[in-house]
N, CA, C and O of each residue as an XYZ file, in Angstrom:
352
protein
N     228.728     67.179     48.938
C     229.795     67.784     49.703
C     229.261     69.001     50.439
O     229.547     70.140     50.068
N     228.505     68.757     51.456
C     227.923     69.826     52.266
C     227.038     70.761     51.458
O     226.972     71.957     51.743
N     226.352     70.222     50.445
C     225.469     71.029     49.623
C     226.176     71.903     48.612
O     225.527     72.688     47.921
N     227.484     71.792     48.505
C     228.230     72.614     47.563
C     228.156     72.030     46.160
O     228.061     70.815     45.984
N     228.201     72.899     45.178
C     228.276     72.492     43.785
C     229.630     72.926     43.257
O     230.027     74.081     43.408
N     230.334     71.989     42.636
C     231.634     72.283     42.034
C     231.459     72.195     40.525
O     231.026     71.168     40.004
N     231.790     73.259     39.836
C     231.737     73.261     38.381
C     233.158     73.027     37.892
O     234.036     73.880     38.022
N     233.355     71.834     37.323
C     234.692     71.450     36.896
C     235.018     71.946     35.503
O     234.189     71.878     34.595
N     236.200     72.433     35.346
C     236.757     72.814     34.047
C     237.981     71.919     33.848
O     238.411     71.272     34.803
N     238.549     71.859     32.664
C     239.729     71.013     32.486
C     240.777     71.273     33.567
O     241.156     72.413     33.836
N     241.226     70.185     34.171
C     242.233     70.277     35.224
C     241.667     70.320     36.625
O     242.434     70.309     37.588
N     240.350     70.369     36.780
C     239.752     70.432     38.115
C     239.994     69.126     38.863
O     239.878     68.046     38.284
N     240.327     69.222     40.139
C     240.505     68.071     41.017
C     239.539     68.225     42.183
O     239.475     69.279     42.816
N     238.794     67.169     42.458
C     237.872     67.179     43.596
C     238.118     65.908     44.393
O     238.123     64.811     43.835
N     238.320     66.054     45.687
C     238.466     64.900     46.572
C     237.215     64.824     47.430
O     236.861     65.780     48.120
N     236.552     63.677     47.379
C     235.310     63.493     48.133
C     235.563     62.436     49.195
O     235.876     61.295     48.856
N     235.435     62.782     50.470
C     235.677     61.802     51.525
C     234.701     60.624     51.436
O     233.547     60.785     51.040
N     235.181     59.460     51.807
C     234.355     58.254     51.823
C     233.081     58.505     52.631
O     233.115     59.134     53.689
N     231.966     58.006     52.116
C     230.686     58.131     52.806
C     229.964     59.444     52.549
O     228.882     59.665     53.093
N     230.534     60.315     51.737
C     229.917     61.600     51.437
C     228.953     61.452     50.255
O     229.374     61.047     49.172
N     227.679     61.772     50.442
C     226.761     61.728     49.290
C     227.235     62.688     48.206
O     227.590     63.832     48.489
N     227.238     62.211     46.959
C     227.700     63.056     45.855
C     227.114     62.558     44.543
O     226.589     61.448     44.459
N     227.213     63.385     43.542
C     226.759     63.049     42.192
C     227.570     63.886     41.216
O     228.199     64.875     41.592
N     227.543     63.474     39.967
C     228.181     64.265     38.925
C     227.388     64.116     37.647
O     226.727     63.104     37.417
N     227.466     65.151     36.814
C     226.816     65.100     35.507
C     227.409     66.167     34.608
O     228.000     67.147     35.061
N     227.231     65.942     33.328
C     227.674     66.894     32.320
C     226.451     67.723     31.935
O     225.522     67.209     31.313
N     226.450     68.996     32.300
C     225.314     69.878     32.015
C     225.431     70.576     30.664
O     224.727     71.552     30.405
N     226.311     70.083     29.810
C     226.486     70.696     28.501
C     226.159     69.671     27.418
O     225.896     68.503     27.706
N     226.182     70.124     26.187
C     225.993     69.198     25.070
C     227.331     68.709     24.531
O     227.371     67.851     23.649
N     228.425     69.250     25.056
C     229.770     68.847     24.621
C     230.197     67.578     25.358
O     229.828     67.391     26.517
N     230.960     66.712     24.713
C     231.461     65.527     25.406
C     232.365     65.935     26.568
O     233.020     66.977     26.524
N     232.391     65.112     27.592
C     233.246     65.360     28.749
C     233.954     64.067     29.121
O     233.442     62.974     28.880
N     235.134     64.203     29.709
C     235.885     63.049     30.188
C     236.224     63.273     31.651
O     236.511     64.389     32.083
N     236.184     62.180     32.399
C     236.549     62.231     33.815
C     237.477     61.069     34.117
O     237.354     59.990     33.538
N     238.382     61.298     35.007
C     239.214     60.235     35.541
C     238.814     60.107     37.003
O     238.937     61.059     37.774
N     238.338     58.929     37.379
C     237.906     58.691     38.755
C     238.865     57.701     39.384
O     239.122     56.630     38.834
N     239.393     58.071     40.543
C     240.245     57.172     41.314
C     239.546     56.891     42.632
O     239.098     57.812     43.315
N     239.455     55.626     42.984
C     238.789     55.233     44.225
C     239.743     54.423     45.079
O     240.465     53.560     44.580
N     239.739     54.710     46.376
C     240.534     53.945     47.319
C     239.663     53.700     48.551
O     239.033     54.639     49.037
N     239.609     52.513     49.056
C     240.315     51.333     48.579
C     239.710     50.817     47.273
O     238.650     51.269     46.841
N     240.405     49.864     46.657
C     239.940     49.265     45.408
C     238.608     48.546     45.621
O     238.238     48.225     46.750
N     237.903     48.302     44.536
C     236.639     47.568     44.589
C     235.555     48.191     43.741
O     234.687     47.484     43.229
N     235.590     49.520     43.581
C     234.568     50.201     42.801
C     234.560     49.705     41.362
O     233.509     49.658     40.723
N     235.735     49.335     40.851
C     235.822     48.844     39.473
C     235.034     47.545     39.302
O     234.499     47.285     38.224
N     234.959     46.734     40.350
C     234.173     45.492     40.284
C     232.684     45.811     40.222
O     231.928     45.150     39.510
N     232.270     46.825     40.969
C     230.875     47.283     40.917
C     230.530     47.744     39.510
O     229.497     47.359     38.962
N     231.390     48.566     38.926
C     231.136     49.064     37.572
C     231.090     47.916     36.563
O     230.228     47.895     35.684
N     232.003     46.975     36.687
C     232.052     45.849     35.750
C     230.804     44.985     35.848
O     230.397     44.369     34.863
N     230.197     44.935     37.019
C     229.022     44.076     37.202
C     227.772     44.618     36.522
O     226.948     43.832     36.056
N     227.607     45.932     36.450
C     226.365     46.449     35.883
C     226.544     47.317     34.638
O     225.592     47.497     33.879
N     227.732     47.853     34.412
C     227.919     48.799     33.308
C     227.914     48.088     31.953
O     228.252     46.909     31.850
N     227.528     48.826     30.933
C     227.544     48.328     29.563
C     228.632     49.070     28.804
O     228.632     50.300     28.750
N     229.549     48.331     28.223
C     230.639     48.953     27.484
C     230.128     49.475     26.144
O     229.370     48.796     25.452
N     230.545     50.674     25.791
C     230.177     51.237     24.494
C     230.994     50.560     23.393
O     232.089     50.061     23.654
N     230.478     50.541     22.185
C     231.205     49.893     21.092
C     232.588     50.501     20.831
O     233.517     49.783     20.462
N     232.731     51.816     21.020
C     234.028     52.462     20.827
C     234.081     53.727     21.671
O     233.063     54.191     22.184
N     235.276     54.272     21.806
C     235.447     55.507     22.582
C     234.736     56.681     21.926
O     234.454     57.679     22.589
N     234.443     56.577     20.634
C     233.759     57.656     19.917
C     232.235     57.518     19.939
O     231.527     58.393     19.442
N     231.731     56.427     20.509
C     230.286     56.206     20.546
C     229.620     57.235     21.451
O     230.169     57.585     22.496
N     228.451     57.719     21.066
C     227.742     58.648     21.949
C     227.222     57.902     23.169
O     226.940     56.706     23.094
N     227.094     58.601     24.292
C     226.548     57.940     25.476
C     225.096     57.535     25.227
O     224.361     58.207     24.503
N     224.712     56.448     25.829
C     223.348     55.962     25.694
C     222.620     56.149     27.021
O     223.197     55.884     28.075
N     221.369     56.600     26.994
C     220.640     56.703     28.260
C     220.406     55.300     28.826
O     220.199     54.356     28.065
N     220.437     55.157     30.147
C     220.233     53.832     30.727
C     218.787     53.371     30.540
O     217.849     54.167     30.586
N     218.638     52.080     30.332
C     217.296     51.496     30.212
C     216.750     51.255     31.618
O     217.519     51.214     32.578
N     215.441     51.096     31.749
C     214.875     50.748     33.063
C     215.506     49.482     33.644
O     215.716     49.400     34.854
N     215.809     48.497     32.799
C     216.430     47.262     33.286
C     217.835     47.537     33.834
O     218.231     46.945     34.839
N     218.595     48.435     33.181
C     219.933     48.767     33.654
C     219.874     49.512     34.989
O     220.695     49.272     35.874
N     218.918     50.398     35.127
C     218.752     51.122     36.397
C     218.383     50.151     37.507
O     218.907     50.245     38.616
N     217.487     49.220     37.215
C     217.071     48.227     38.206
C     218.266     47.388     38.629
O     218.426     47.089     39.812
N     219.106     47.006     37.676
C     220.289     46.205     37.993
C     221.253     46.998     38.869
O     221.786     46.461     39.840
N     221.483     48.262     38.543
C     222.353     49.106     39.361
C     221.845     49.164     40.798
O     222.622     49.002     41.739
N     220.551     49.392     40.969
C     219.978     49.490     42.312
C     220.045     48.167     43.060
O     220.171     48.154     44.284
N     219.964     47.063     42.344
C     220.031     45.741     42.957
C     221.464     45.395     43.378
O     221.671     44.797     44.434
N     222.444     45.764     42.563
C     223.841     45.400     42.799
C     224.528     46.331     43.799
O     225.397     45.884     44.548
N     224.164     47.595     43.826
C     224.857     48.602     44.645
C     225.059     48.183     46.105
O     226.172     48.321     46.612
N     224.043     47.680     46.799
C     224.260     47.326     48.211
C     225.340     46.261     48.428
O     225.969     46.228     49.485
N     225.558     45.392     47.436
C     226.603     44.373     47.561
C     227.987     45.001     47.684
O     228.922     44.351     48.150
N     228.125     46.252     47.271
C     229.403     46.957     47.306
C     229.401     48.103     48.323
O     230.294     48.951     48.310
N     228.400     48.123     49.198
C     228.323     49.167     50.210
C     227.930     50.514     49.655
O     228.191     51.543     50.278
N     227.299     50.525     48.481
C     226.907     51.772     47.831
C     225.423     52.004     48.065
O     224.596     51.120     47.843
N     225.105     53.199     48.514
C     223.715     53.594     48.744
C     223.347     54.616     47.679
O     223.978     55.669     47.582
N     222.333     54.313     46.881
C     221.887     55.226     45.833
C     220.768     56.078     46.410
O     219.724     55.560     46.806
N     220.990     57.384     46.453
C     220.012     58.311     47.009
C     219.136     58.877     45.903
O     219.517     58.876     44.732
N     217.967     59.359     46.283
C     217.078     60.001     45.320
C     217.560     61.409     45.030
O     218.488     61.892     45.679
N     216.947     62.069     44.071
C     217.316     63.437     43.728
C     217.056     64.413     44.874
O     217.594     65.520     44.871
N     216.239     64.019     45.854
C     215.881     64.910     46.956
C     217.027     65.110     47.946
O     216.969     66.020     48.773
N     218.069     64.275     47.877
C     219.151     64.379     48.847
C     220.253     65.272     48.366
O     221.243     65.465     49.072
């Protein structure tokens, strides 16, 4: 978002216009929850195609394997998603 960094606290709302390069991450050791809404619909199909469901909501996050990263990069263009490097 124009090089800006938004530090979200509970209740933070961020609207990112379509086509805007963006990323998110949890920079703490505490668990975090996000609600993501996308319009138009379709992003959920992208997630369903490559994501791995955790055994339960209490399961710790797992780092992605090289195979999972490769699959994400392979599937993303089918949904109009461009994955940028850390340099962007």
